[in-house]
Structure formats: C-alpha cells, structure tokens
C-alpha positions as CSV (number, residue, x, y, z in Angstrom):
1,X,27.9,-33.7,-85.4
2,X,29.7,-35.8,-82.7
3,X,28.0,-38.4,-80.6
4,X,27.3,-36.0,-77.8
5,X,25.5,-33.6,-80.1
6,X,23.4,-36.5,-81.6
7,X,22.3,-37.6,-78.1
8,X,21.4,-34.1,-77.0
9,X,19.5,-33.4,-80.1
10,X,17.4,-36.6,-79.6
11,X,16.7,-35.5,-76.0
12,X,15.6,-32.1,-77.1
13,X,13.3,-33.6,-79.8
14,X,11.8,-36.0,-77.2
15,X,11.1,-33.1,-74.9
16,X,9.8,-30.7,-77.5
17,X,6.2,-30.9,-76.2
18,X,7.3,-30.2,-72.6
19,X,6.7,-26.6,-71.4
20,X,9.9,-24.7,-70.7
21,X,8.6,-23.9,-67.2
22,X,7.8,-27.5,-66.4
23,X,9.6,-30.8,-66.1
24,X,8.9,-34.1,-67.7
25,X,7.4,-35.5,-64.5
26,X,4.8,-32.7,-64.6
27,X,3.6,-33.5,-68.1
28,X,0.9,-36.1,-68.6
29,X,2.1,-39.1,-70.6
30,X,-0.7,-41.1,-72.2
31,X,-0.4,-44.8,-71.3
32,X,-3.0,-46.3,-73.6
33,X,-0.8,-49.2,-74.6
34,X,-1.9,-52.8,-74.1
35,X,-1.7,-54.0,-70.5
36,X,-1.5,-57.6,-71.7
37,X,-1.5,-59.5,-75.0
38,X,-4.2,-62.1,-74.3
39,X,-7.0,-62.9,-71.9
40,X,-5.9,-65.9,-69.7
41,X,-7.3,-67.7,-66.7
42,X,-5.0,-68.6,-63.8
43,X,-4.0,-72.0,-65.1
44,X,-3.1,-70.6,-68.5
45,X,-1.1,-67.8,-67.0
46,X,0.9,-70.2,-64.7
47,X,1.5,-72.6,-67.6
48,X,2.8,-69.7,-69.7
49,X,5.1,-68.5,-66.9
50,X,6.5,-72.1,-66.5
51,X,7.1,-72.5,-70.2
52,X,8.9,-69.2,-70.6
53,X,11.0,-69.7,-67.5
54,X,12.1,-73.1,-69.0
55,X,13.0,-71.5,-72.3
56,X,15.4,-69.3,-70.3
57,X,16.9,-72.4,-68.8
58,X,15.5,-72.0,-65.4
59,X,14.4,-75.3,-63.9
60,X,10.7,-75.2,-63.0
61,X,9.0,-77.3,-60.3
62,X,5.2,-77.3,-59.7
63,X,3.8,-78.3,-56.3
64,X,1.1,-77.6,-53.7
65,X,1.8,-75.4,-50.7
66,X,2.0,-78.4,-48.4
67,X,4.5,-80.1,-50.7
68,X,6.8,-77.0,-50.8
69,X,9.2,-78.1,-48.0
70,X,9.6,-81.5,-49.6
71,X,10.5,-80.0,-53.0
72,X,12.9,-77.5,-51.5
73,X,14.6,-80.2,-49.4
74,X,15.0,-82.4,-52.4
75,X,16.6,-79.6,-54.5
76,X,19.0,-78.8,-51.7
77,X,20.0,-82.4,-51.3
78,X,20.5,-82.8,-55.0
79,X,23.0,-80.0,-54.9
80,X,24.7,-81.3,-51.8
81,X,23.9,-77.9,-50.1
82,X,24.9,-77.7,-46.5
83,X,24.9,-74.0,-45.9
84,X,21.8,-72.0,-47.1
85,X,21.2,-68.3,-46.8
86,X,17.6,-67.3,-46.3
87,X,15.9,-64.0,-45.3
88,X,14.3,-64.0,-41.9
89,X,10.7,-64.2,-43.3
90,X,11.4,-67.5,-45.1
91,X,9.7,-70.1,-42.9
92,X,11.9,-72.5,-41.0
93,X,9.7,-75.3,-42.3
94,X,10.8,-74.6,-45.9
95,X,14.3,-75.8,-45.0
96,X,15.3,-79.3,-44.0
97,X,16.7,-79.7,-40.5
98,X,20.1,-81.0,-41.7
99,X,21.2,-77.8,-43.3
100,X,22.8,-74.7,-41.7
101,X,20.6,-71.7,-42.1
102,X,22.7,-68.6,-42.7
103,X,20.9,-65.3,-41.9
104,X,20.9,-62.4,-44.4
105,X,22.8,-59.7,-42.6
106,X,24.3,-56.3,-43.5
107,X,27.8,-57.4,-42.5
108,X,28.1,-60.2,-45.1
109,X,30.8,-59.7,-47.7
110,X,30.8,-61.2,-51.2
111,X,33.4,-63.7,-49.9
112,X,31.0,-64.8,-47.1
113,X,28.2,-65.3,-49.6
114,X,30.4,-67.1,-52.0
115,X,31.0,-69.7,-49.3
116,X,27.2,-70.4,-49.1
117,X,25.9,-73.3,-51.2
118,X,22.4,-72.1,-52.0
119,X,20.0,-69.3,-51.4
120,X,16.2,-69.6,-50.9
121,X,13.9,-66.6,-51.4
122,X,10.4,-65.7,-52.2
123,X,9.5,-63.1,-54.9
124,X,7.5,-59.9,-55.3
125,X,5.8,-60.8,-58.6
126,X,6.3,-63.1,-61.6
127,X,5.6,-62.1,-65.3
128,X,4.1,-64.8,-67.4
129,X,4.6,-63.2,-70.8
130,X,8.3,-62.7,-70.3
131,X,9.2,-65.5,-67.9
132,X,10.5,-63.0,-65.4
133,X,10.8,-63.2,-61.6
134,X,11.0,-59.8,-59.8
135,X,12.6,-59.4,-56.3
136,X,12.2,-56.1,-54.5
137,X,14.1,-56.7,-51.2
138,X,10.9,-57.8,-49.4
139,X,11.0,-59.6,-46.1
140,X,11.2,-63.0,-47.8
141,X,13.6,-61.9,-50.5
142,X,16.3,-60.1,-48.5
143,X,19.2,-57.9,-49.8
144,X,19.8,-57.9,-53.5
145,X,23.3,-59.5,-53.1
146,X,22.1,-62.7,-51.6
147,X,20.4,-63.6,-54.8
148,X,23.4,-62.7,-57.0
149,X,26.5,-64.2,-55.3
150,X,25.6,-67.8,-54.3
151,X,25.8,-70.2,-57.3
152,X,22.3,-71.7,-56.7
153,X,19.1,-69.8,-56.2
154,X,15.8,-71.4,-55.3
155,X,12.9,-68.9,-55.8
156,X,9.4,-69.6,-54.6
157,X,6.5,-68.1,-56.5
158,X,3.0,-68.3,-54.9
159,X,0.5,-68.9,-57.6
160,X,-1.9,-67.6,-58.7
161,X,-1.6,-64.5,-56.4
162,X,2.0,-63.5,-57.5
163,X,1.6,-64.3,-61.2
164,X,0.6,-61.5,-63.7
165,X,0.4,-61.5,-67.4
166,X,2.6,-58.6,-68.4
167,X,5.4,-56.2,-67.5
168,X,2.9,-53.2,-67.2
169,X,0.8,-55.2,-64.7
170,X,4.0,-56.1,-62.7
171,X,5.1,-52.5,-62.6
172,X,1.7,-51.6,-61.1
173,X,2.4,-53.9,-58.2
174,X,5.9,-52.6,-57.5
175,X,7.2,-49.7,-55.5
176,X,9.6,-47.8,-57.7
177,X,11.5,-46.6,-54.6
178,X,12.5,-50.1,-53.7
179,X,15.6,-51.9,-55.1
180,X,14.4,-54.4,-57.8
181,X,16.1,-57.4,-59.3
182,X,14.5,-58.7,-62.5
183,X,15.5,-62.3,-63.3
184,X,14.8,-64.2,-66.5
185,X,16.6,-67.5,-66.1
186,X,20.1,-68.2,-64.6
187,X,22.9,-65.7,-65.2
188,X,24.3,-66.0,-68.7
189,X,26.4,-64.1,-71.1
190,X,27.9,-64.7,-74.6
191,X,31.3,-63.7,-76.0
192,X,31.9,-62.5,-79.6
193,X,31.9,-66.1,-80.8
194,X,28.4,-66.6,-79.2
195,X,29.7,-69.1,-76.7
196,X,27.2,-69.1,-73.8
197,X,28.7,-68.9,-70.3
198,X,26.5,-69.2,-67.2
199,X,27.1,-67.9,-63.7
200,X,29.1,-64.7,-64.6
201,X,26.6,-62.2,-63.2
202,X,24.7,-64.3,-60.8
203,X,23.6,-67.9,-59.9
204,X,24.6,-70.5,-62.4
205,X,21.4,-72.5,-61.5
206,X,18.0,-71.1,-60.9
207,X,15.2,-73.4,-59.5
208,X,11.8,-71.8,-59.6
209,X,9.2,-73.5,-57.4
210,X,5.7,-72.5,-58.3
211,X,3.5,-73.3,-55.3
212,X,-0.3,-73.5,-55.8
213,X,-3.0,-74.4,-53.4
214,X,-4.5,-76.9,-55.8
215,X,-3.5,-80.3,-57.0
216,X,0.2,-80.9,-57.8
217,X,1.6,-80.7,-61.3
218,X,4.9,-82.2,-62.5
C-alpha cells in the first residue's frame, strides 16, 4: 500500500459506523470526556494560567483594572514603542498620550504593520491548563494579522471572567465560524539541531497582562 491508500483506509475505518446515507455531522458523537482535570477556584485558576504562560516564555503581569493603563504604559516605554496598533474597542485610556495610536484597518499591508513597534489587544478567552490565549477577531482584538506581524504583543486578559480551566471549556465559549488565533507564548521554532529561534511566525515578545478587580499581585 502507498501512503494514499493508508490514509484512505484509516478514514474508512474511522467512518465505519456512519450510515451510508448520512454524513459525519449527522451522527451523534459522544463527548463524555473530562471537561477539566481538577476543581479550582478563581485564584487557583488564574495562578495556573500565569504559571503556564511563564513556562512558555510569555512575560506575565498581574494588576487591578485601575492599574491597567499604568502597566501597559510602562511596558510600551520599556520597549521604546512610539507607534502602537490597537483595535478600535481598546480604550484610549489604556495607551499613554505620548504614543501614536495606529488604527487596525483593512488596507494595512504586512510592511505597514512591520513598521509598528507594538500591538495592544484584548482576548476572547484564556485556558489555564495549557497556558493559551485565544483571539477570535473580536472588537478589542482586531484582525488576525495585527497580532502576528508586529514584534511585540501586549494582550490583556480580564480575570476571572475570561479564564477557564480547559480547552473543552474554551471551545464552548468560541464561535467556530470566527477566525481564531491560539497563542501559547511568543512565536518560536527549532531547527534540526534544536536551536530555538523566536519571532519567526509572530511576535518575538508576548506580554500578558492579567487584570483583576481585586488587590494587585506582582
């Protein structure tokens, strides 16, 4: 058998219980797998998210909602960012007054975005067990490309409302018809000698700001 025959035989075997007059989408698939692997309270869930994001080399910052503009301003100043792209629903108050706000627009080319210093977005949901941030082109997240081309991404996660335990729980919150970007740390790849290179497929630096209504955490 060649590779094509092997693949087709596996597909036929996987669809063996599907009636010939029906498609896979018309056949009930039991989803009795675990929805999460532990019972956690909000604080434990947020701590797990922060720890897993750090393991993926994202830089995690904890603050209250009132401290959010101060933290974002400090991160932009530390990078020397002068031009920042932000979707229209990102509040003006999040950005310091001495930076140029670049609107997310359909006419932007990759070259235009490459000339931007940083991007600031919100997120759709964050997965604690995998340290993953999901963007779905929402009003505070913008087009997919603005989070992929600039070298520095600041992503704001509102906790606890946007933090879930597991991937199945995250999928339940997402619309499958919307474009989704799943982010676990800054962009990274390795060559055959296992040398890690960051920034090939997206931002070289990812700052995740977890904003909570309670007391600040460092």
